[in-house]
C-alpha positions as CSV (number, residue, x, y, z in Angstrom):
1,M,28.7,25.6,-1.1
2,V,26.2,23.4,1.1
3,G,25.7,20.5,-0.6
4,A,27.3,18.5,-3.4
5,A,26.0,15.1,-5.1
6,L,28.3,12.9,-7.3
7,L,26.5,10.4,-9.0
8,R,27.5,8.1,-12.1
9,Y,25.4,5.9,-14.3
10,V,26.1,2.3,-14.7
11,D,24.1,-1.1,-16.5
12,S,24.6,-3.4,-13.5
13,E,24.8,-3.3,-9.5
14,D,28.9,-4.5,-9.9
15,D,30.1,-1.9,-11.8
16,C,28.6,0.1,-9.0
17,R,32.3,-1.3,-7.5
18,E,34.0,0.1,-10.2
19,D,35.5,3.3,-9.3
20,Y,35.3,6.1,-12.4
21,K,32.7,3.5,-14.5
22,D,30.4,5.2,-15.8
23,T,28.1,3.6,-18.9
24,G,25.4,5.5,-19.0
25,G,23.2,3.0,-18.0
26,K,19.8,3.0,-16.0
27,I,21.3,2.5,-12.8
28,C,21.9,5.8,-11.0
29,Y,25.0,5.4,-8.3
30,V,25.1,7.6,-5.8
31,D,29.2,7.8,-5.7
32,A,28.8,10.6,-1.9
33,T,27.0,13.0,-1.1
34,V,27.5,15.9,2.1
35,A,25.6,18.7,3.1
36,T,25.8,21.6,5.5
37,K,22.5,22.6,6.2
38,P,19.1,21.0,7.1
39,G,17.3,20.2,3.6
40,V,19.9,20.5,1.4
41,L,20.0,16.7,0.8
42,K,16.3,16.8,-0.8
43,D,17.1,19.6,-2.5
44,L,19.8,18.2,-4.2
45,Y,17.8,14.7,-4.6
46,T,15.5,16.9,-6.1
47,Q,17.6,17.9,-8.7
48,M,18.5,15.1,-9.3
49,W,15.4,13.6,-10.0
50,N,14.0,16.1,-12.4
51,R,17.6,17.1,-14.2
52,F,19.4,13.6,-14.3
53,G,17.3,10.4,-12.6
54,K,14.1,10.9,-14.6
55,D,15.8,8.3,-17.1
56,C,16.8,5.7,-14.8
57,N,15.0,2.7,-13.1
58,L,17.0,2.0,-10.2
59,I,19.2,4.4,-7.8
60,A,22.1,2.4,-6.1
61,W,24.6,3.4,-3.1
62,V,26.8,1.5,-0.9
63,R,26.2,1.3,2.7
64,P,29.6,1.4,5.0
65,K,27.9,0.4,8.1
66,H,26.8,-2.4,6.3
67,N,29.9,-4.3,5.4
68,D,29.5,-2.2,2.3
69,K,26.3,-4.0,1.1
70,I,24.8,-2.6,-2.3
71,I,21.5,-1.2,-1.9
72,C,19.4,-1.3,-4.8
73,V,16.0,-0.1,-5.2
74,P,13.0,1.6,-8.1
75,M,14.0,5.3,-8.4
76,D,9.7,5.5,-7.5
77,K,10.2,3.8,-3.7
78,A,13.6,5.8,-3.3
79,R,12.2,9.3,-4.2
80,R,9.0,8.6,-1.8
81,R,11.8,7.9,0.7
82,L,14.4,10.5,-0.1
83,I,12.0,13.2,-1.5
84,K,8.8,12.2,1.2
85,E,7.0,14.6,-0.9
């Protein structure tokens, strides 16, 4: 294995803070990502968009180095930044 991503789909930013909560909502919350080789995260995010994220409006994640702030952005904006096609 060279990479993994843990995703869940929630209805609100508050739902991101609740462990194991997946409501099937329109926010794709990224619990964790890990990669052992360059380019793997780009491939993981591309697969996420093509398979799972196409029906979501927003993508969210927590920034531990910024006091666990939840970052929530529109999918199109995140796609341009994370995949850089």
